[in-house]
N, C-alpha and C positions, 0 to 999 in steps of 0.2 A: 193400609199396610203396603209397603213396597214389596214387589214380587220380582223374581229373577228367572233366568232362562237356562241356567246350568248349575248343578250342585254336585259336589263330591263329598262323600262321608268317609273319613279315614279311620283306620283301626285305633289310633290313639285318641279319636274323638274330635279331631279338627274338621270343621265343616267350612267349605268355601262356596259362596254363591256369587255368581257374576253375570254380566251381560245386561242387555236391555238398556233402558234409559234411567235405571235406578242405581247405577254404580256397583260397588263391590261390598259384600258383607262377609265377615268371618265370625264363626261361632264354634261351639263345641257340642257335638252330638255323637253318640256311639251307635246309633241305629236309625233306620228309616221310621219316622214316627210322624204324627199329625203336625208337630211343630215345624218339621222340615217341609212337609208337603204343602202346608198353607203359605209358605213363602215362595212357592214356585208357580210360574205361569202354566196354563194349559199347553201341553206339548213340550214342556221343559225336559231336559235330560238329567238323569240322576245316576251318577257313577258311585257304586258302593264298593269300597276297598277292604271291608272287614273280613272277607273270605280269603284274602291273599295271605299266603304263609309269611311268617315273620322274616325269613331269609329273603324271599322275593320282594317283600315290601321295603325292607331296608335297602336292598340293592337298587330298586327302581327310584326310591326317594332320593338317594344320594347320587346315583349314576345316571338316572334317566333325565330326559329333557323336561323343561318347564312348559306349562301351557301358556300360550299367548293368543288371546282371542282377537288380536289385531291382524293375525296371519290368516291366510286362506286355510281351510280345514285340512288340506293335504300338503301344506307348505312347511318349510323348516328354516330357521335362522340360526346359523352356527355362530357361536361366540368368537369374536376376533382373537387372534393370538395375543396373549398377555405378555408384555415386555418384562424382562428380568428385573428392571429397576422398580417396576410396580409391584412385582411379587415380593421383592425384598422389603417393601414398606408395609406389607400386610402382616397380620398376626393370627394365631390360632387356626380355627377351621377355615377362615377365609384364605389363608396362605395354602392350606392343604388342598382346597378345591382349585385354586389357581394353578398350583403345580400339576395337579391331575389333568386339568384342561390343557396345559401346555405340553406335557410329556407323555400322556397316554392317549393313543389313537382311539381306544374304545370308550373313553369317558365322554359323556355328553351332558353332565349335570348343569352346565352353564349355558347350554343351547336352548332354543325355544322352538316349539312346534305348534301347529294348528290343532284344532279339536279332533279331527279325524285320526291323525297319527297318535295323538295322546291317548285317545280311547282304545285304539288298536293295541298299543303296548300294554295297557293295564288289563284289558280283557284277556290277553294272551297269557297272563300270569295268574288268572283266577278271579279278577274283579267281576262284578255283575252290573249290567246296564238296565236301567228302567226309564220309562217315559211317563210323564204325568198325563193321565186321561181321566176326565170326570172326577178330578180330585183324588185319584188313586194312583199309586206307583205300579205300573204294569211292566213286567219283564219284556224286553225287546232285544233283538239281535242288532248288530251294527248295520246290517243290510236293510233293516226296516226303518232306520232313522234317516232324517234329512238334515244336512249340515249347511250352514251359511257359507257361500262361496264368494270370495273377494273378486269383484269385477273391475274396480277402478279405485285408485287412491292418488291423492295429490296433497301436497303440503300447502297450507295457507300461511298467512303472516304470523299467526300465533296459535296454530293448531293443525289438525289434519282432518281432511274430509275424505270419506270413503263410501263406495257404493257396493252393497252386498246383495246377492241373489239368494232368497230364501222363500220356499213355498211358492215359487213362480211369481214373486214380487221383488222389485228392486228397491232396496232400502238405503236411504242416505243417512250416514252416521257422521256426527261431528264429535271429535275427541282426540286428544293428543297422545293418549297412552293405550288405547284399545280396551282397557278394563272399565272405563267409565264413559262410554260414548253416549251422546244424546241423539236420539232418533229424530231427524228433521223432516222426514216424509217417506211415503211408500208409493211406488208407481208401478204401472203395468208394463212399461217399456224402459229399456236401458237408456234410451235417448232422453226421456223426461227426467230420469234420475240424475244423469250427468249434467243436464242443464242446471238443476238445482245445486249440484256440487260445485259447478263452475261459478254460479252466482255467490255462493257462500264464500268461496275462496276470494273472489273479487272484492266482496264487501269487507273481508278481513284485512285487506291491504289498506293502509291508512295514509299513503303519500303517493304523489304523482309518479315518482320514479319507480316504485314497486309495481304500480298498475301498468306502467309502460312495459316493464319486464314481463309481467304476466301476459300482456297482449301479444308480445313478440315471441316469447318462448313457450309459454304453457298452453295458451289458447289454440295454437295450431296443432299441438299434439292431441288435444281434446277433440278437435274437429275431425281427426283421422280415425277416431274410435268408431 
């Protein structure tokens, strides 16, 4: 059975499990139960939103930023300004959200944030945080948890290679969208991890011109890290 590193259980029953090298899974659960726990790795985080009031839940779902596991835990990625001609071509709720993003300074529904910011926002309005320990969901505070921190990222010819620091280990991930990374290796030092990331990027370039660009432009930047 595939297992995951993060799960959120929503009030309407939507369950999202992400991270690790097993991709993304969505399902429907209304409570923390054995079916949820058995899909999570030891140490996985479980955010339960069922205790959030309906008003706060609706406000955060619509107005709050989206979780992006490809970002550092405390980083954010603001949605670029949407041109009027693009808004004109949208319909329904898509147009409503696009207008809110363009004209409301407080709206962040199309922005993305890392896990630390995402959890902080939800916990502030009443969500509960748990961590899987010995196949049980144990309540924890934000201060007790460890988040993966983005150390290095580089684009390859047909994907993205990143190095993350988690539990004192440097993890090399390969994946273009952040939600479905493949873990290529874990190392004790940042230097070892970046060496593998560099090799993966090099191997992804499939022509001499791209490799020459990598050697002149990208490799010197890696060497300075």
